[in-house]
C-alpha positions in Angstrom: 0.0 0.0 0.0 1.4 3.4 -1.0 1.9 6.0 1.8 -0.9 8.2 0.4 -3.3 5.3 0.2 -2.4 4.2 3.8 -2.9 7.7 5.1 -6.3 8.1 3.4 -7.4 4.7 4.6 -6.5 5.6 8.2 -9.0 8.4 8.0 -11.7 6.4 6.3 -11.2 3.1 4.4 -13.6 4.3 1.7 -11.7 7.5 1.1 -8.7 5.8 -0.6 -11.0 4.2 -3.1 -12.8 7.4 -3.8 -9.6 9.3 -4.5 -7.9 6.5 -6.4 -9.2 7.6 -9.9 -7.7 11.0 -9.3 -4.1 9.7 -8.8 -3.1 10.6 -12.4 -4.1 14.2 -11.7 -2.1 14.5 -8.5 1.1 15.9 -10.1 -0.6 18.5 -12.4 -3.2 19.5 -9.8 -0.5 20.0 -7.1 1.7 22.0 -9.5 -1.3 24.2 -10.3 -2.0 24.8 -6.6 1.6 25.7 -5.9 1.7 28.0 -8.9 -1.6 29.7 -7.9 -0.3 30.1 -4.3 2.9 31.7 -5.5 0.9 33.9 -7.9 -1.5 35.0 -5.2 1.4 35.9 -3.0 3.0 38.1 -5.7 -0.3 39.7 -6.8 0.5 43.2 -5.6 3.7 43.5 -7.6 6.3 46.0 -6.3 3.6 47.4 -3.9 4.2 44.2 -1.9 7.5 45.6 -0.8 5.7 48.1 1.6 4.3 45.3 3.7 7.1 42.7 3.4 10.1 42.0 5.6 12.2 41.1 2.6 13.5 44.7 2.0 15.2 44.7 5.4 17.0 41.5 4.4 17.9 43.0 1.0 19.2 46.2 2.7 21.3 44.1 5.1 22.8 42.3 2.1 23.7 45.6 0.5 25.2 46.7 3.8 27.4 43.6 3.9 28.5 44.1 0.3 29.7 47.6 1.3 31.2 46.4 4.6 28.7 48.4 6.6 26.9 47.6 9.9 23.5 46.0 9.0 22.0 46.7 12.4 21.7 50.5 12.3 18.0 50.5 11.4 17.2 48.1 14.2 19.3 50.2 16.6 17.2 53.3 15.6 14.0 51.3 16.4 15.4 50.2 19.8 16.3 53.8 20.7 12.9 55.1 19.7 11.0 52.5 21.7 8.7 53.5 24.6 6.7 51.0 26.7 3.4 52.9 26.1 1.5 53.6 22.9 0.1 51.5 20.1 1.3 47.9 19.9 1.4 48.1 16.1 4.6 50.1 16.6 6.2 46.7 17.0 6.1 46.2 13.2 9.8 47.1 13.0 10.8 45.4 9.7 14.5 45.9 10.6 17.2 43.3 10.2 17.9 41.4 13.5 19.4 38.1 12.4 23.1 37.1 12.6 25.1 38.4 9.5 25.0 34.9 8.0 21.5 35.3 6.6 22.4 38.7 5.1 25.3 37.0 3.4 22.8 34.6 1.7 21.0 37.7 0.5 24.1 39.2 -1.2 23.6 37.4 -4.5 20.0 38.7 -4.7 21.3 42.3 -4.2 22.8 42.0 -7.7 19.1 42.5 -8.9 16.8 45.4 -8.2 14.6 45.0 -5.2 11.4 43.7 -6.7 13.0 41.2 -9.1 15.1 40.0 -6.2 11.9 39.5 -4.2 10.3 37.6 -7.1 13.3 35.3 -7.2 13.1 34.8 -3.4 9.4 34.0 -3.7 10.1 31.3 -6.3 12.9 29.9 -4.3 10.6 29.6 -1.3 8.3 27.4 -3.4 11.3 25.2 -4.2 12.4 25.2 -0.6 8.9 23.9 0.5 9.0 21.0 -2.1 12.6 20.1 -1.1 11.7 20.1 2.6 8.7 17.7 2.1 10.6 15.3 -0.1 13.7 15.3 2.3 11.6 14.8 5.4 9.7 11.8 3.9 13.0 10.2 2.7 14.5 10.8 6.2 11.6 8.8 7.6 12.4 5.8 5.3 9.8 6.4 2.6 10.4 6.5 -1.1 7.8 9.0 -2.1 6.8 9.6 -5.7 6.5 13.1 -7.1 2.7 12.9 -6.7 2.9 12.5 -2.9 5.7 15.1 -2.5 3.9 17.7 -4.6 0.5 17.0 -3.0 1.8 17.4 0.5 3.7 20.5 -0.6 0.5 22.0 -2.1 -1.3 21.2 1.2 1.4 23.1 3.1 1.3 26.0 0.6 -2.4 26.8 1.2 -2.1 27.2 5.0 -2.2 30.7 6.3 1.1 30.5 8.2 2.9 29.5 4.9 1.1 32.3 3.1 2.2 34.8 5.8 5.8 33.5 5.4 5.7 34.0 1.6 3.9 37.3 1.8 6.5 38.7 4.2 9.4 37.2 2.2 10.6 35.6 5.5 13.4 33.1 6.2 11.5 30.2 7.8 10.8 28.2 4.6 14.6 28.1 3.9 15.1 27.1 7.6 12.5 24.3 7.1 14.4 23.1 4.0 17.7 23.1 5.8 16.4 21.2 8.8 14.7 18.5 6.6 17.7 18.1 4.3 19.9 17.8 7.4 17.6 14.9 8.6 17.9 13.3 5.1 21.7 13.6 5.2 21.8 12.1 8.6 19.6 9.2 7.5 22.1 8.7 4.7 24.9 8.5 7.3 26.5 11.8 6.5 26.5 13.4 10.0 29.1 16.1 9.3 27.2 17.3 6.2 24.0 17.1 8.2 25.6 19.1 10.9 26.6 21.9 8.5 23.0 22.1 7.1 21.5 22.1 10.6 24.1 24.6 11.7 23.1 26.9 8.9 19.5 26.7 10.1 20.6 27.5 13.7 22.7 30.4 12.5 19.5 31.9 11.1 17.2 30.9 13.9 19.2 30.4 17.1 16.3 28.8 19.0 16.9 25.7 16.8 20.0 25.1 18.8 17.7 23.3 21.2 17.6 20.6 18.4 21.4 20.2 19.0 20.7 19.6 22.7 18.0 17.1 21.7 20.6 15.3 19.6 23.1 15.3 22.4 20.5 13.7 24.7 19.9 11.1 22.0 23.6 10.3 22.0 23.9 11.5 18.3 27.2 13.1 19.3 28.7 13.6 15.8 25.6 15.3 14.4 25.2 17.4 17.6 28.8 18.6 17.8 29.1 19.3 14.1 25.9 21.3 14.4 27.2 23.3 17.3 30.6 23.9 15.5 28.9 24.9 12.3 26.6 27.3 14.0 29.4 29.0 15.8 31.4 29.5 12.7 28.5 30.6 10.4 27.0 32.9 13.0 30.1 34.5 14.5 32.8 34.6 11.8 31.2 37.4 9.7 31.7 39.7 12.7 35.5 39.5 12.2 34.9 41.5 9.0 32.1 43.8 10.4 34.0 44.9 13.5 33.3 45.5 17.2 30.5 48.1 16.7 28.4 45.6 14.7 29.0 43.0 17.3 27.9 45.4 20.1 24.8 46.4 18.1 23.9 42.8 17.4 23.7 42.0 21.1 21.9 45.2 21.9 19.2 44.3 19.3 19.0 40.7 20.5 18.7 41.8 24.1 15.7 44.1 23.1 14.0 41.4 21.0 14.3 38.9 23.8 12.8 41.3 26.4 10.9 44.5 25.5 9.7 43.1 22.1 8.1 40.0 23.6 4.6 41.6 24.3 4.2 42.0 20.5 0.6 41.1 19.8 1.5 38.4 17.3 3.9 36.7 19.6 2.1 33.4 20.2 4.5 31.9 22.7 3.6 31.3 26.4 6.3 33.9 27.4 4.6 36.4 25.0 1.3 35.9 26.7 2.8 36.2 30.2 4.6 39.4 29.1 1.3 40.9 28.0 -0.3 39.9 31.3 2.4 40.9 33.8 4.6 43.7 32.3 4.1 47.3 31.2 3.8 47.1 27.4 2.3 48.9 24.4 -0.1 46.1 23.6 -2.3 45.4 26.6 -3.1 46.8 30.0 -1.4 44.3 32.3 -3.4 42.2 34.8 -0.6 43.2 37.3 2.9 44.6 36.9 4.8 41.5 38.2 7.7 40.6 35.9 8.7 37.9 38.4 5.5 36.1 37.6 6.3 36.2 33.9 9.7 34.6 34.6 8.4 32.0 37.0 5.6 31.0 34.6 7.9 30.7 31.6 10.4 28.6 33.6 7.5 26.3 34.6 6.5 25.9 30.9 10.1 25.1 30.0 10.5 22.5 32.8 7.1 20.8 32.0 7.8 20.7 28.2 11.4 19.4 28.8 10.3 16.6 31.1 7.6 15.5 28.8 9.9 15.4 25.8 12.7 13.6 27.6 10.2 11.1 29.0 9.0 9.8 25.6 11.9 10.3 23.2 14.4 7.4 22.7 18.1 7.7 23.7 19.3 6.2 20.4 20.7 8.3 17.5 18.5 9.3 14.7 17.7 6.6 12.1 15.9 6.4 8.8 12.5 5.7 10.3 9.2 7.4 11.1 9.9 7.4 14.8 13.0 9.7 14.3 10.9 12.1 12.3 8.1 12.0 14.9 10.6 12.8 17.6 12.1 15.7 15.6 8.6 17.0 15.0 7.9 16.8 18.8 11.0 18.7 19.6 10.1 21.3 16.9 6.8 21.9 18.6 8.5 22.0 22.0 10.9 24.7 20.7 7.9 26.8 19.6 6.4 26.5 23.1 9.5 27.4 25.1 11.0 30.0 22.7 10.5 33.6 24.0 9.3 34.7 20.5 7.0 32.5 18.3 5.2 34.5 15.7 2.2 33.4 13.5 4.2 32.5 10.4 6.5 30.2 12.5 3.6 27.7 12.7 4.4 26.6 9.2 7.0 24.5 11.0 4.2 22.3 12.1 4.7 20.8 8.7 7.5 18.7 10.2 5.3 16.9 12.8 2.5 16.5 10.3 4.9 14.9 7.8 6.0 12.6 10.7 2.4 11.6 11.2 2.0 10.8 7.5 5.1 8.7 7.5 4.0 6.8 10.7 0.5 6.3 9.5 1.7 4.8 6.2 3.7 2.2 8.1 1.3 1.5 11.0 -1.0 -1.4 11.5 -4.3 -0.8 9.6 -7.4 -0.5 11.8 -5.5 0.7 14.8 -7.7 3.1 16.8 -4.9 5.5 17.6 -3.8 5.6 14.0 -7.3 6.6 13.0 -7.6 9.2 15.7 -4.2 10.7 14.9 -5.0 10.9 11.2 -8.3 12.7 11.8 -6.7 15.0 14.4 -3.8 15.8 12.0 -6.4 16.7 9.3 -8.3 18.9 11.7 -5.0 20.7 12.6 -4.3 21.3 8.9 -7.9 22.5 8.3 -7.6 25.0 11.2 -4.4 26.3 9.7 -6.2 27.1 6.5 -7.9 30.1 8.1 -10.3 29.4 10.9 -7.6 29.9 13.6 -6.4 33.2 12.3 -9.9 34.6 11.7 -11.0 33.7 15.2 -7.8 35.1 16.6 -8.3 38.4 14.8 -11.8 38.7 16.3 -10.7 37.8 19.8 -7.6 40.0 19.5 -9.7 43.1 19.2 -10.5 42.8 22.9 -6.9 42.8 24.0 -6.3 46.6 23.9 -9.7 47.7 25.2 -8.4 48.3 28.7 -11.6 46.7 30.1 -11.7 44.2 33.0 -12.2 41.5 30.4 -9.0 42.4 28.5 -6.8 39.8 30.4 -9.2 37.1 29.4 -8.8 38.1 25.7 -5.0 38.1 26.2 -5.3 34.4 27.3 -7.8 33.4 24.7 -6.8 35.3 21.6 -3.5 33.5 20.8 -5.3 30.6 19.2 -2.2 29.6 17.3 -0.6 28.9 20.7 -3.4 26.7 21.7 -3.2 24.9 18.3 0.5 24.4 18.9 -0.3 22.9 22.4 -2.8 20.5 20.8 -0.3 19.5 18.1 2.3 18.9 20.8 0.0 16.7 22.9 -0.9 14.7 19.8 2.7 14.2 18.9 3.6 13.3 22.5 0.9 10.6 22.6 1.9 9.1 19.2 5.7 9.0 20.1 4.9 7.4 23.4 2.6 4.9 21.8 5.3 3.9 19.2 7.7 3.3 22.0 5.2 1.4 24.1 5.0 4.0 26.8 2.3 5.9 28.7 3.0 9.6 28.8 2.2 10.3 32.5 4.0 7.2 33.9 7.0 8.0 31.7 7.1 11.6 32.9 6.8 10.6 36.5 9.6 8.0 36.0 11.8 10.7 34.4 11.4 13.0 37.3 12.0 10.2 39.8 15.1 8.8 37.9 16.6 12.2 36.9 20.0 11.7 38.6 20.3 8.2 37.2 19.4 9.5 33.7 22.0 12.3 33.9 24.6 9.8 35.1 23.8 7.5 32.3 24.2 10.3 29.7 27.5 11.4 31.2 28.8 7.8 31.0 27.7 7.5 27.4 29.2 10.9 26.5 32.5 9.9 28.2 32.6 6.7 26.2 31.9 8.5 22.9 34.7 11.1 23.7 37.1 8.3 24.5 36.3 6.5 21.3 36.8 9.8 19.4 40.2 10.4 21.0 41.3 6.8 20.2 40.3 7.3 16.5 42.2 10.6 16.3 45.3 9.0 17.9 
């Protein structure tokens, strides 16, 4: 049974039969959907530049070409900030990444701005298709072009993906780097995989938590090559830019990890807590108690970490669906513990959803959990088509009213956050089931055996280090 047929049968056995006559249309129909999605994104022509983040990337590329500091616009934004006023002021559109991503933009600066954006938009479509194909191959599948293009088209029509493309953002490239790194690791090329994953981390440093996950799984070669690649790619450009750019970079990052967090489209738990317990331009706080924000965020980090450690295996990544499921789980965990998780970032839910597709295609037919997971995965995808964002926009109007009910809207409005929590719980249950565990007993056991687990990891790390030294000698 093909992966597509197995996934459809898990939802309803009759569905695969109904769709079977359309298989020959899968490739042209998917290409049409991808083309229409790209065309819809580019419909405003050069006027799109006024609402996109891409011009800030383009200007940073120009600055690097000239040997200038790319952080001056962001520094101007930081110096002009006040904690009162309209929360829409947070729409900075200034370059805040490490210089590595600006270096990737340098070839595009050889074109005028709008042609460069057009090329970037088309590249993003290619990045999406590459990510889907690479992830499925990393899970041990041999997907045909119909399945890869169909799943890519399904990702392209979600609103988080549309937001990514409309803004000309970096996350589809990051998605492709992560998935190709997993594919390279499955092909037993840990150093090459580490360079790819390091490039993703140099763009989005919160993904360094993936390296910690790999260390815990005793995938030491991949983890260490990732950390080394991240350090080189993220920090080496500052040798050319100088001390002032280095100082500005850390000033900007300090601001974006603190005062910027109440940004109304920050869907992370820490963002919600910042809107509730700090003075900010978005919402009247329930109480000005920054310590509550910190304690609450630490609690979220601890709970999520314990749950993830409880269910993931301690074996290196392999070419199977469990490995992709675990990476999907950690991706969701990163989105929950990261201080800043904006709406477009939820296109990264494509990784756990692809993990579900891979697992369902290989699972036992008729299994109740397989059916429920398939249906829940489809529901999550449908909600990402628009219902979540529409409902969030309606509820978000109550955040800045200043009424007694405003804190309730602060809690309820970030529906993408709650969707992420639901996806995390689903992935947690599936990973635990594949490994023959119960989530709560496994979590309790992890807390109870924490010292022994740490000692076991230290022993395994020491053995791996000794073997490495012996090979070098």
